[in-house]
N, CA, C and O atoms as a Tripos MOL2 file, in Angstrom:
@<TRIPOS>MOLECULE
protein
  288   287    72     0     0
PROTEIN
NO_CHARGES

@<TRIPOS>ATOM
      1 N           5.7440    4.3920    6.1160 N.3       1 MET1
      2 CA          4.7760    4.4140    7.2810 C.3       1 MET1
      3 C           4.6740    6.2640    6.7820 C.2       1 MET1
      4 O           3.4980    6.6000    6.9190 O.2       1 MET1
      5 N           5.3250    7.1630    6.4020 N.am      2 ILE2
      6 CA          5.5310    8.3370    6.6920 C.3       2 ILE2
      7 C           4.0170    8.5110    6.0800 C.2       2 ILE2
      8 O           3.2070    9.1440    6.7570 O.2       2 ILE2
      9 N           3.5750    7.9110    4.6900 N.am      3 ALA3
     10 CA          2.6760    8.4140    4.1430 C.3       3 ALA3
     11 C           1.1620    8.0930    4.9900 C.2       3 ALA3
     12 O           0.2140    8.8680    4.8600 O.2       3 ALA3
     13 N           1.0760    6.8240    5.8840 N.am      4 ILE4
     14 CA         -0.1630    6.7160    6.4320 C.3       4 ILE4
     15 C          -0.0500    7.5190    7.9590 C.2       4 ILE4
     16 O          -1.0320    7.4700    8.7000 O.2       4 ILE4
     17 N           1.2300    8.2820    8.4090 N.am      5 TYR5
     18 CA          1.0830    9.1510    9.3310 C.3       5 TYR5
     19 C           0.7790   10.2170    9.0470 C.2       5 TYR5
     20 O           0.2650   10.8720    9.9540 O.2       5 TYR5
     21 N           0.9170   10.7730    7.9150 N.am      6 LEU6
     22 CA          0.8960   12.2080    7.2430 C.3       6 LEU6
     23 C          -0.9210   12.1400    6.6690 C.2       6 LEU6
     24 O          -1.4050   13.2720    6.6870 O.2       6 LEU6
     25 N          -1.8510   11.1240    6.2300 N.am      7 THR7
     26 CA         -2.7070   10.9330    6.1260 C.3       7 THR7
     27 C          -3.9830   11.3140    7.4880 C.2       7 THR7
     28 O          -5.0470   11.9300    7.5570 O.2       7 THR7
     29 N          -3.0920   10.5200    8.4240 N.am      8 THR8
     30 CA         -3.6190   10.5800   10.1030 C.3       8 THR8
     31 C          -3.7830   11.2070   10.6710 C.2       8 THR8
     32 O          -4.8500   11.2890   11.2800 O.2       8 THR8
     33 N          -2.8460   11.9880   10.7930 N.am      9 LYS9
     34 CA         -2.1930   12.7570   12.2140 C.3       9 LYS9
     35 C          -2.8070   14.2980   11.0980 C.2       9 LYS9
     36 O          -2.4780   14.3750    9.9140 O.2       9 LYS9
     37 N          -3.5130   15.1420   11.6450 N.am     10 HIS10
     38 CA         -3.2310   16.3770   11.0300 C.3      10 HIS10
     39 C          -2.5000   17.5410   11.0720 C.2      10 HIS10
     40 O          -2.9320   18.6380   11.4260 O.2      10 HIS10
     41 N          -1.5380   17.3190   10.7570 N.am     11 VAL11
     42 CA         -0.5250   18.3140   11.4250 C.3      11 VAL11
     43 C           0.1590   19.1420   10.7210 C.2      11 VAL11
     44 O          -0.3040   18.7540    9.6480 O.2      11 VAL11
     45 N           0.9490   20.0450   10.3880 N.am     12 TYR12
     46 CA          1.3980   21.0580    9.7330 C.3      12 TYR12
     47 C           2.9250   21.2590    9.8180 C.2      12 TYR12
     48 O           3.4700   21.9670   10.6650 O.2      12 TYR12
     49 N           3.7510   20.3550    8.5630 N.am     13 HIS13
     50 CA          4.8510   20.7380    8.5130 C.3      13 HIS13
     51 C           5.7130   21.1330    7.6510 C.2      13 HIS13
     52 O           5.6510   20.6000    6.5430 O.2      13 HIS13
     53 N           6.6620   22.0710    7.8710 N.am     14 ALA14
     54 CA          7.3970   22.7860    6.7080 C.3      14 ALA14
     55 C           7.3470   21.8320    5.0290 C.2      14 ALA14
     56 O           6.8070   22.0990    3.9550 O.2      14 ALA14
     57 N           8.0610   20.8450    5.4280 N.am     15 ARG15
     58 CA          8.2350   20.4590    4.9460 C.3      15 ARG15
     59 C           6.9020   19.6390    3.9180 C.2      15 ARG15
     60 O           7.1970   19.0420    2.8830 O.2      15 ARG15
     61 N           5.3780   19.7570    4.4540 N.am     16 THR16
     62 CA          4.4300   19.1760    4.0110 C.3      16 THR16
     63 C           3.3700   19.9150    3.3510 C.2      16 THR16
     64 O           2.2880   19.5040    2.9300 O.2      16 THR16
     65 N           4.2060   21.8510    3.3250 N.am     17 LYS17
     66 CA          3.2330   22.9500    2.6090 C.3      17 LYS17
     67 C           2.5510   22.9040    1.1360 C.2      17 LYS17
     68 O           1.4670   23.2530    0.6700 O.2      17 LYS17
     69 N           3.5470   22.3940    0.7180 N.am     18 HIS18
     70 CA          3.2400   22.1410   -0.9410 C.3      18 HIS18
     71 C           2.5670   21.0000   -1.0800 C.2      18 HIS18
     72 O           2.6050   20.6120   -2.2480 O.2      18 HIS18
     73 N           1.8100   20.1260   -0.1820 N.am     19 ILE19
     74 CA          1.7900   18.7060   -0.9200 C.3      19 ILE19
     75 C          -0.0580   19.4990   -1.9540 C.2      19 ILE19
     76 O          -1.0000   20.2570   -1.7220 O.2      19 ILE19
     77 N           0.4000   18.7460   -2.8960 N.am     20 ASP20
     78 CA         -0.5660   19.0410   -4.0930 C.3      20 ASP20
     79 C          -2.5480   18.6000   -3.4560 C.2      20 ASP20
     80 O          -2.6920   18.1810   -2.3080 O.2      20 ASP20
     81 N          -3.1420   18.6900   -3.8980 N.am     21 VAL21
     82 CA         -4.2680   19.1300   -3.6660 C.3      21 VAL21
     83 C          -5.0840   17.4680   -3.3730 C.2      21 VAL21
     84 O          -6.0050   17.2850   -2.5780 O.2      21 VAL21
     85 N          -4.7970   16.9960   -3.7640 N.am     22 ARG22
     86 CA         -5.0380   15.5600   -4.4060 C.3      22 ARG22
     87 C          -5.0220   15.0320   -2.7640 C.2      22 ARG22
     88 O          -5.9810   14.6440   -2.0970 O.2      22 ARG22
     89 N          -3.7290   15.1480   -2.4050 N.am     23 PHE23
     90 CA         -3.4960   14.7610   -1.0410 C.3      23 PHE23
     91 C          -4.9610   14.8670    0.0160 C.2      23 PHE23
     92 O          -5.4590   13.9120    0.6110 O.2      23 PHE23
     93 N          -5.2980   15.8440    0.0320 N.am     24 HIS24
     94 CA         -6.3610   16.6200    0.9780 C.3      24 HIS24
     95 C          -8.0300   15.4400    0.1410 C.2      24 HIS24
     96 O          -8.7970   14.9330    0.9590 O.2      24 HIS24
     97 N          -8.1820   15.3080   -0.7330 N.am     25 PHE25
     98 CA         -9.0820   14.6940   -0.9450 C.3      25 PHE25
     99 C          -8.4000   13.3500   -0.3850 C.2      25 PHE25
    100 O          -9.0690   12.7140    0.4290 O.2      25 PHE25
    101 N          -7.7790   13.1090   -0.5590 N.am     26 ILE26
    102 CA         -7.1540   11.0990    0.2680 C.3      26 ILE26
    103 C          -7.1550   11.3950    1.4620 C.2      26 ILE26
    104 O          -7.2130   10.3770    2.1520 O.2      26 ILE26
    105 N          -7.1160   12.3720    2.0770 N.am     27 ARG27
    106 CA         -7.3680   12.5460    3.2470 C.3      27 ARG27
    107 C          -8.2110   12.5570    3.8590 C.2      27 ARG27
    108 O          -8.2210   12.1260    5.0120 O.2      27 ARG27
    109 N          -9.6960   13.3260    2.9470 N.am     28 LYS28
    110 CA        -11.0420   12.9900    3.2080 C.3      28 LYS28
    111 C         -11.8370   12.0410    3.0380 C.2      28 LYS28
    112 O         -12.8050   11.7190    3.7270 O.2      28 LYS28
    113 N         -11.5080   11.6690    2.2880 N.am     29 ILE29
    114 CA        -12.2900    9.7350    1.5960 C.3      29 ILE29
    115 C         -11.0840    9.0150    2.9010 C.2      29 ILE29
    116 O         -11.8690    8.1490    3.2880 O.2      29 ILE29
    117 N         -10.2180    8.8570    3.5050 N.am     30 ILE30
    118 CA         -9.1990    8.2030    4.8100 C.3      30 ILE30
    119 C         -10.5660    8.2970    5.9830 C.2      30 ILE30
    120 O         -11.3790    7.3970    6.1960 O.2      30 ILE30
    121 N         -10.5170    9.7500    6.6800 N.am     31 ASP31
    122 CA        -11.3830   10.4800    7.6410 C.3      31 ASP31
    123 C         -12.9570   10.2720    7.2320 C.2      31 ASP31
    124 O         -13.7000   10.6590    8.1340 O.2      31 ASP31
    125 N         -13.5660    9.8110    6.2120 N.am     32 GLU32
    126 CA        -15.1770    9.2800    6.4390 C.3      32 GLU32
    127 C         -14.8580    7.8770    5.9980 C.2      32 GLU32
    128 O         -15.8210    7.3680    5.4230 O.2      32 GLU32
    129 N         -13.7170    7.0290    6.0960 N.am     33 GLY33
    130 CA        -14.3460    5.2140    6.2020 C.3      33 GLY33
    131 C         -14.1190    4.9200    5.0260 C.2      33 GLY33
    132 O         -14.2090    3.6940    4.9620 O.2      33 GLY33
    133 N         -13.8560    5.3640    3.9770 N.am     34 ASP34
    134 CA        -14.1110    5.0690    2.3920 C.3      34 ASP34
    135 C         -12.8500    4.1050    2.1830 C.2      34 ASP34
    136 O         -12.9800    3.0590    1.5480 O.2      34 ASP34
    137 N         -11.7720    4.4460    2.6740 N.am     35 ILE35
    138 CA        -10.5350    3.3750    2.3010 C.3      35 ILE35
    139 C          -9.8760    3.4250    3.7360 C.2      35 ILE35
    140 O          -9.9500    4.2300    4.6650 O.2      35 ILE35
    141 N          -9.1360    2.1220    3.5190 N.am     36 GLU36
    142 CA         -7.8020    1.7310    4.8010 C.3      36 GLU36
    143 C          -6.7240    1.7600    4.5540 C.2      36 GLU36
    144 O          -6.4480    0.6810    4.0310 O.2      36 GLU36
    145 N          -5.6790    2.5230    4.6270 N.am     37 LEU37
    146 CA         -4.3350    3.0010    4.4580 C.3      37 LEU37
    147 C          -3.2390    1.4830    5.5830 C.2      37 LEU37
    148 O          -2.7610    1.7960    6.6730 O.2      37 LEU37
    149 N          -3.0870    0.2010    5.0820 N.am     38 LYS38
    150 CA         -2.4780   -0.2030    6.1250 C.3      38 LYS38
    151 C          -1.1040   -0.8420    5.6880 C.2      38 LYS38
    152 O          -0.9280   -1.2870    4.5540 O.2      38 LYS38
    153 N          -0.0920   -0.8530    6.7340 N.am     39 LYS39
    154 CA          0.9700   -1.4390    6.0090 C.3      39 LYS39
    155 C           1.0410   -2.5480    6.0300 C.2      39 LYS39
    156 O           0.6240   -3.3860    6.8290 O.2      39 LYS39
    157 N           2.0640   -2.6620    4.3360 N.am     40 ILE40
    158 CA          2.1820   -4.4770    4.0610 C.3      40 ILE40
    159 C           3.4890   -4.1600    3.9620 C.2      40 ILE40
    160 O           4.0720   -3.1540    3.5580 O.2      40 ILE40
    161 N           3.9960   -5.6250    4.5850 N.am     41 TYR41
    162 CA          5.4940   -5.8220    4.3750 C.3      41 TYR41
    163 C           6.2850   -6.6070    3.3250 C.2      41 TYR41
    164 O           5.6700   -7.3090    2.5220 O.2      41 TYR41
    165 N           7.1240   -6.5540    3.3050 N.am     42 THR42
    166 CA          8.3820   -7.1140    1.8970 C.3      42 THR42
    167 C           7.8790   -7.8530    1.3840 C.2      42 THR42
    168 O           7.6570   -7.8730    0.1730 O.2      42 THR42
    169 N           7.4670   -8.9190    2.4600 N.am     43 LYS43
    170 CA          7.3640  -10.1450    2.1280 C.3      43 LYS43
    171 C           6.0390  -10.8200    1.4330 C.2      43 LYS43
    172 O           6.0110  -11.6760    0.5490 O.2      43 LYS43
    173 N           4.8860  -10.1360    2.1450 N.am     44 GLU44
    174 CA          3.4510  -10.2040    2.1870 C.3      44 GLU44
    175 C           2.8610   -8.7910    0.4020 C.2      44 GLU44
    176 O           1.7880   -8.3590   -0.0180 O.2      44 GLU44
    177 N           4.3740   -8.6310   -0.0250 N.am     45 ASN45
    178 CA          3.5960   -7.5680   -1.0820 C.3      45 ASN45
    179 C           3.3240   -7.6720   -2.6880 C.2      45 ASN45
    180 O           4.0040   -7.0810   -3.5260 O.2      45 ASN45
    181 N           2.2970   -8.4600   -2.9570 N.am     46 LEU46
    182 CA          2.2150   -8.8990   -4.1130 C.3      46 LEU46
    183 C           2.4870   -8.5660   -5.0640 C.2      46 LEU46
    184 O           2.8370   -9.2840   -6.0000 O.2      46 LEU46
    185 N           2.3620   -7.0170   -5.0560 N.am     47 VAL47
    186 CA          3.2650   -6.4510   -6.5190 C.3      47 VAL47
    187 C           4.7390   -6.6410   -6.7230 C.2      47 VAL47
    188 O           5.3630   -6.0600   -7.6100 O.2      47 VAL47
    189 N           5.1470   -7.2860   -6.0600 N.am     48 ASP48
    190 CA          6.8180   -7.4990   -6.1930 C.3      48 ASP48
    191 C           6.8470   -8.7910   -7.2980 C.2      48 ASP48
    192 O           7.8580   -9.1240   -7.9160 O.2      48 ASP48
    193 N           5.1360   -9.6350   -7.4430 N.am     49 MET49
    194 CA          5.5390  -10.3820   -7.9660 C.3      49 MET49
    195 C           5.3640  -10.0460  -10.1440 C.2      49 MET49
    196 O           5.8600  -10.5350  -11.1590 O.2      49 MET49
    197 N           4.3770   -8.9640   -9.8060 N.am     50 LEU50
    198 CA          4.9640   -8.4020  -11.2410 C.3      50 LEU50
    199 C           5.4670   -7.5160  -11.3070 C.2      50 LEU50
    200 O           5.2030   -6.9560  -12.3710 O.2      50 LEU50
    201 N           6.3020   -6.8510  -10.5520 N.am     51 ILE51
    202 CA          7.4040   -6.0940  -10.7680 C.3      51 ILE51
    203 C           8.6960   -5.9780  -10.7940 C.2      51 ILE51
    204 O           9.3730   -5.0530  -11.2420 O.2      51 ILE51
    205 N           9.1750   -7.4290  -10.0530 N.am     52 LYS52
    206 CA         10.1480   -8.0760   -9.6060 C.3      52 LYS52
    207 C          10.9430   -9.1040   -9.8970 C.2      52 LYS52
    208 O          10.9220   -9.9030   -8.9610 O.2      52 LYS52
    209 N          11.3820   -9.3230  -10.4500 N.am     53 LEU53
    210 CA         12.6550  -10.4870  -10.7320 C.3      53 LEU53
    211 C          12.4250  -11.6330   -9.5020 C.2      53 LEU53
    212 O          13.4340  -11.7760   -8.8120 O.2      53 LEU53
    213 N          11.2960  -12.4530   -9.1190 N.am     54 VAL54
    214 CA         11.3490  -12.8520   -7.7060 C.3      54 VAL54
    215 C          11.5850  -14.9650   -8.0660 C.2      54 VAL54
    216 O          11.5650  -15.4010   -9.2170 O.2      54 VAL54
    217 N          11.7250  -15.6300   -7.1720 N.am     55 THR55
    218 CA         12.6320  -17.0210   -7.2880 C.3      55 THR55
    219 C          10.9580  -18.0080   -7.8110 C.2      55 THR55
    220 O           9.8540  -17.5200   -8.0500 O.2      55 THR55
    221 N          11.2330  -18.9540   -7.8270 N.am     56 GLY56
    222 CA         10.0370  -19.9100   -8.2300 C.3      56 GLY56
    223 C           9.3180  -20.1060   -6.5110 C.2      56 GLY56
    224 O           8.1490  -20.2360   -6.1470 O.2      56 GLY56
    225 N          10.5220  -20.0550   -5.7950 N.am     57 VAL57
    226 CA          9.7290  -20.1330   -3.9310 C.3      57 VAL57
    227 C           8.6420  -19.0160   -4.0500 C.2      57 VAL57
    228 O           7.4270  -19.0630   -4.2460 O.2      57 VAL57
    229 N           9.5640  -17.9550   -3.8510 N.am     58 LYS58
    230 CA          8.3630  -16.2250   -3.8820 C.3      58 LYS58
    231 C           7.5010  -16.3770   -4.7470 C.2      58 LYS58
    232 O           6.4000  -16.1800   -4.2340 O.2      58 LYS58
    233 N           7.4040  -16.6970   -6.1030 N.am     59 PHE59
    234 CA          6.4680  -16.6850   -6.7830 C.3      59 PHE59
    235 C           5.2450  -18.0590   -5.9910 C.2      59 PHE59
    236 O           4.2860  -17.6140   -5.3620 O.2      59 PHE59
    237 N           5.3210  -18.8020   -6.0450 N.am     60 ALA60
    238 CA          4.7600  -19.8670   -5.1870 C.3      60 ALA60
    239 C           3.9880  -19.0950   -4.4570 C.2      60 ALA60
    240 O           2.8120  -18.8910   -4.7610 O.2      60 ALA60
    241 N           4.6490  -18.5030   -3.2580 N.am     61 HIS61
    242 CA          4.1670  -17.8980   -2.5510 C.3      61 HIS61
    243 C           2.9800  -16.8960   -2.3560 C.2      61 HIS61
    244 O           2.1330  -16.7850   -1.4700 O.2      61 HIS61
    245 N           3.2660  -16.1140   -3.6740 N.am     62 TYR62
    246 CA          2.5550  -15.1880   -4.0510 C.3      62 TYR62
    247 C           1.2230  -15.7280   -4.3760 C.2      62 TYR62
    248 O           0.1880  -15.5940   -3.7230 O.2      62 TYR62
    249 N           1.4830  -16.6300   -5.9660 N.am     63 LYS63
    250 CA          0.2890  -17.1820   -5.6440 C.3      63 LYS63
    251 C          -1.0130  -17.7640   -4.8370 C.2      63 LYS63
    252 O          -2.2290  -17.6090   -4.9510 O.2      63 LYS63
    253 N          -0.0320  -18.6190   -3.8360 N.am     64 LYS64
    254 CA         -0.7630  -18.8820   -2.8180 C.3      64 LYS64
    255 C          -1.0330  -17.6160   -1.5100 C.2      64 LYS64
    256 O          -1.3790  -17.8250   -0.3470 O.2      64 LYS64
    257 N          -0.8100  -16.6220   -2.0150 N.am     65 LEU65
    258 CA         -1.4720  -15.5850   -1.0640 C.3      65 LEU65
    259 C          -2.7200  -14.8410   -2.1710 C.2      65 LEU65
    260 O          -3.6490  -14.4820   -1.4480 O.2      65 LEU65
    261 N          -2.8970  -14.6460   -3.0340 N.am     66 LEU66
    262 CA         -3.3850  -14.4990   -4.4100 C.3      66 LEU66
    263 C          -4.7800  -15.6600   -4.7680 C.2      66 LEU66
    264 O          -5.8070  -15.4590   -5.4160 O.2      66 LEU66
    265 N          -4.4370  -16.5390   -4.2560 N.am     67 HIS67
    266 CA         -5.6630  -18.4610   -4.0370 C.3      67 HIS67
    267 C          -5.5600  -18.1700   -5.4970 C.2      67 HIS67
    268 O          -6.5830  -17.7390   -6.0290 O.2      67 HIS67
    269 N          -4.2380  -18.3710   -6.4090 N.am     68 ILE68
    270 CA         -4.6550  -19.0770   -7.0880 C.3      68 ILE68
    271 C          -3.8260  -20.6650   -7.3470 C.2      68 ILE68
    272 O          -2.6710  -21.0700   -7.2200 O.2      68 ILE68
    273 N          -5.1940  -21.2800   -7.7920 N.am     69 ILE69
    274 CA         -4.4340  -23.2540   -7.9890 C.3      69 ILE69
    275 C          -4.2310  -23.6580   -9.3690 C.2      69 ILE69
    276 O          -4.9400  -23.4500  -10.3530 O.2      69 ILE69
    277 N          -3.1990  -24.2370   -9.2620 N.am     70 GLN70
    278 CA         -3.7380  -25.2840  -10.6780 C.3      70 GLN70
    279 C          -5.0250  -26.1510  -11.1180 C.2      70 GLN70
    280 O          -5.7240  -26.6390  -10.2310 O.2      70 GLN70
    281 N          -5.1880  -26.2510  -11.8050 N.am     71 VAL71
    282 CA         -6.1880  -27.2860  -12.2400 C.3      71 VAL71
    283 C          -5.8300  -27.8540  -13.2800 C.2      71 VAL71
    284 O          -5.4270  -27.1870  -14.2330 O.2      71 VAL71
    285 N          -5.9170  -29.5960  -13.3350 N.am     72 ALA72
    286 CA         -5.5600  -30.1950  -13.8520 C.3      72 ALA72
    287 C          -5.7700  -30.6540  -15.4210 C.2      72 ALA72
    288 O          -5.0950  -31.5680  -15.8920 O.2      72 ALA72
@<TRIPOS>BOND
     1     1     2 1
     2     2     3 1
     3     3     4 2
     4     3     5 am
     5     5     6 1
     6     6     7 1
     7     7     8 2
     8     7     9 am
     9     9    10 1
    10    10    11 1
    11    11    12 2
    12    11    13 am
    13    13    14 1
    14    14    15 1
    15    15    16 2
    16    15    17 am
    17    17    18 1
    18    18    19 1
    19    19    20 2
    20    19    21 am
    21    21    22 1
    22    22    23 1
    23    23    24 2
    24    23    25 am
    25    25    26 1
    26    26    27 1
    27    27    28 2
    28    27    29 am
    29    29    30 1
    30    30    31 1
    31    31    32 2
    32    31    33 am
    33    33    34 1
    34    34    35 1
    35    35    36 2
    36    35    37 am
    37    37    38 1
    38    38    39 1
    39    39    40 2
    40    39    41 am
    41    41    42 1
    42    42    43 1
    43    43    44 2
    44    43    45 am
    45    45    46 1
    46    46    47 1
    47    47    48 2
    48    47    49 am
    49    49    50 1
    50    50    51 1
    51    51    52 2
    52    51    53 am
    53    53    54 1
    54    54    55 1
    55    55    56 2
    56    55    57 am
    57    57    58 1
    58    58    59 1
    59    59    60 2
    60    59    61 am
    61    61    62 1
    62    62    63 1
    63    63    64 2
    64    63    65 am
    65    65    66 1
    66    66    67 1
    67    67    68 2
    68    67    69 am
    69    69    70 1
    70    70    71 1
    71    71    72 2
    72    71    73 am
    73    73    74 1
    74    74    75 1
    75    75    76 2
    76    75    77 am
    77    77    78 1
    78    78    79 1
    79    79    80 2
    80    79    81 am
    81    81    82 1
    82    82    83 1
    83    83    84 2
    84    83    85 am
    85    85    86 1
    86    86    87 1
    87    87    88 2
    88    87    89 am
    89    89    90 1
    90    90    91 1
    91    91    92 2
    92    91    93 am
    93    93    94 1
    94    94    95 1
    95    95    96 2
    96    95    97 am
    97    97    98 1
    98    98    99 1
    99    99   100 2
   100    99   101 am
   101   101   102 1
   102   102   103 1
   103   103   104 2
   104   103   105 am
   105   105   106 1
   106   106   107 1
   107   107   108 2
   108   107   109 am
   109   109   110 1
   110   110   111 1
   111   111   112 2
   112   111   113 am
   113   113   114 1
   114   114   115 1
   115   115   116 2
   116   115   117 am
   117   117   118 1
   118   118   119 1
   119   119   120 2
   120   119   121 am
   121   121   122 1
   122   122   123 1
   123   123   124 2
   124   123   125 am
   125   125   126 1
   126   126   127 1
   127   127   128 2
   128   127   129 am
   129   129   130 1
   130   130   131 1
   131   131   132 2
   132   131   133 am
   133   133   134 1
   134   134   135 1
   135   135   136 2
   136   135   137 am
   137   137   138 1
   138   138   139 1
   139   139   140 2
   140   139   141 am
   141   141   142 1
   142   142   143 1
   143   143   144 2
   144   143   145 am
   145   145   146 1
   146   146   147 1
   147   147   148 2
   148   147   149 am
   149   149   150 1
   150   150   151 1
   151   151   152 2
   152   151   153 am
   153   153   154 1
   154   154   155 1
   155   155   156 2
   156   155   157 am
   157   157   158 1
   158   158   159 1
   159   159   160 2
   160   159   161 am
   161   161   162 1
   162   162   163 1
   163   163   164 2
   164   163   165 am
   165   165   166 1
   166   166   167 1
   167   167   168 2
   168   167   169 am
   169   169   170 1
   170   170   171 1
   171   171   172 2
   172   171   173 am
   173   173   174 1
   174   174   175 1
   175   175   176 2
   176   175   177 am
   177   177   178 1
   178   178   179 1
   179   179   180 2
   180   179   181 am
   181   181   182 1
   182   182   183 1
   183   183   184 2
   184   183   185 am
   185   185   186 1
   186   186   187 1
   187   187   188 2
   188   187   189 am
   189   189   190 1
   190   190   191 1
   191   191   192 2
   192   191   193 am
   193   193   194 1
   194   194   195 1
   195   195   196 2
   196   195   197 am
   197   197   198 1
   198   198   199 1
   199   199   200 2
   200   199   201 am
   201   201   202 1
   202   202   203 1
   203   203   204 2
   204   203   205 am
   205   205   206 1
   206   206   207 1
   207   207   208 2
   208   207   209 am
   209   209   210 1
   210   210   211 1
   211   211   212 2
   212   211   213 am
   213   213   214 1
   214   214   215 1
   215   215   216 2
   216   215   217 am
   217   217   218 1
   218   218   219 1
   219   219   220 2
   220   219   221 am
   221   221   222 1
   222   222   223 1
   223   223   224 2
   224   223   225 am
   225   225   226 1
   226   226   227 1
   227   227   228 2
   228   227   229 am
   229   229   230 1
   230   230   231 1
   231   231   232 2
   232   231   233 am
   233   233   234 1
   234   234   235 1
   235   235   236 2
   236   235   237 am
   237   237   238 1
   238   238   239 1
   239   239   240 2
   240   239   241 am
   241   241   242 1
   242   242   243 1
   243   243   244 2
   244   243   245 am
   245   245   246 1
   246   246   247 1
   247   247   248 2
   248   247   249 am
   249   249   250 1
   250   250   251 1
   251   251   252 2
   252   251   253 am
   253   253   254 1
   254   254   255 1
   255   255   256 2
   256   255   257 am
   257   257   258 1
   258   258   259 1
   259   259   260 2
   260   259   261 am
   261   261   262 1
   262   262   263 1
   263   263   264 2
   264   263   265 am
   265   265   266 1
   266   266   267 1
   267   267   268 2
   268   267   269 am
   269   269   270 1
   270   270   271 1
   271   271   272 2
   272   271   273 am
   273   273   274 1
   274   274   275 1
   275   275   276 2
   276   275   277 am
   277   277   278 1
   278   278   279 1
   279   279   280 2
   280   279   281 am
   281   281   282 1
   282   282   283 1
   283   283   284 2
   284   283   285 am
   285   285   286 1
   286   286   287 1
   287   287   288 2
@<TRIPOS>SUBSTRUCTURE
     1 MET1         2 RESIDUE 1 A MET
     2 ILE2         6 RESIDUE 1 A ILE
     3 ALA3        10 RESIDUE 1 A ALA
     4 ILE4        14 RESIDUE 1 A ILE
     5 TYR5        18 RESIDUE 1 A TYR
     6 LEU6        22 RESIDUE 1 A LEU
     7 THR7        26 RESIDUE 1 A THR
     8 THR8        30 RESIDUE 1 A THR
     9 LYS9        34 RESIDUE 1 A LYS
    10 HIS10       38 RESIDUE 1 A HIS
    11 VAL11       42 RESIDUE 1 A VAL
    12 TYR12       46 RESIDUE 1 A TYR
    13 HIS13       50 RESIDUE 1 A HIS
    14 ALA14       54 RESIDUE 1 A ALA
    15 ARG15       58 RESIDUE 1 A ARG
    16 THR16       62 RESIDUE 1 A THR
    17 LYS17       66 RESIDUE 1 A LYS
    18 HIS18       70 RESIDUE 1 A HIS
    19 ILE19       74 RESIDUE 1 A ILE
    20 ASP20       78 RESIDUE 1 A ASP
    21 VAL21       82 RESIDUE 1 A VAL
    22 ARG22       86 RESIDUE 1 A ARG
    23 PHE23       90 RESIDUE 1 A PHE
    24 HIS24       94 RESIDUE 1 A HIS
    25 PHE25       98 RESIDUE 1 A PHE
    26 ILE26      102 RESIDUE 1 A ILE
    27 ARG27      106 RESIDUE 1 A ARG
    28 LYS28      110 RESIDUE 1 A LYS
    29 ILE29      114 RESIDUE 1 A ILE
    30 ILE30      118 RESIDUE 1 A ILE
    31 ASP31      122 RESIDUE 1 A ASP
    32 GLU32      126 RESIDUE 1 A GLU
    33 GLY33      130 RESIDUE 1 A GLY
    34 ASP34      134 RESIDUE 1 A ASP
    35 ILE35      138 RESIDUE 1 A ILE
    36 GLU36      142 RESIDUE 1 A GLU
    37 LEU37      146 RESIDUE 1 A LEU
    38 LYS38      150 RESIDUE 1 A LYS
    39 LYS39      154 RESIDUE 1 A LYS
    40 ILE40      158 RESIDUE 1 A ILE
    41 TYR41      162 RESIDUE 1 A TYR
    42 THR42      166 RESIDUE 1 A THR
    43 LYS43      170 RESIDUE 1 A LYS
    44 GLU44      174 RESIDUE 1 A GLU
    45 ASN45      178 RESIDUE 1 A ASN
    46 LEU46      182 RESIDUE 1 A LEU
    47 VAL47      186 RESIDUE 1 A VAL
    48 ASP48      190 RESIDUE 1 A ASP
    49 MET49      194 RESIDUE 1 A MET
    50 LEU50      198 RESIDUE 1 A LEU
    51 ILE51      202 RESIDUE 1 A ILE
    52 LYS52      206 RESIDUE 1 A LYS
    53 LEU53      210 RESIDUE 1 A LEU
    54 VAL54      214 RESIDUE 1 A VAL
    55 THR55      218 RESIDUE 1 A THR
    56 GLY56      222 RESIDUE 1 A GLY
    57 VAL57      226 RESIDUE 1 A VAL
    58 LYS58      230 RESIDUE 1 A LYS
    59 PHE59      234 RESIDUE 1 A PHE
    60 ALA60      238 RESIDUE 1 A ALA
    61 HIS61      242 RESIDUE 1 A HIS
    62 TYR62      246 RESIDUE 1 A TYR
    63 LYS63      250 RESIDUE 1 A LYS
    64 LYS64      254 RESIDUE 1 A LYS
    65 LEU65      258 RESIDUE 1 A LEU
    66 LEU66      262 RESIDUE 1 A LEU
    67 HIS67      266 RESIDUE 1 A HIS
    68 ILE68      270 RESIDUE 1 A ILE
    69 ILE69      274 RESIDUE 1 A ILE
    70 GLN70      278 RESIDUE 1 A GLN
    71 VAL71      282 RESIDUE 1 A VAL
    72 ALA72      286 RESIDUE 1 A ALA
């Protein structure tokens, strides 16, 4: 949530004064509407399927979210 806040609220904080130039580029393309940042809750985070050990039930849930179907 902090990343979304920092990109949408143009405020200065002592902790953010050394943020890389790339951050300002990202802020610019968000302002222009080229990309949209959204919070993704843990149970809907498809990346977990690729980087974590998940149960068969969770794996099936992620496959459903990706619209992967089994072909006979």
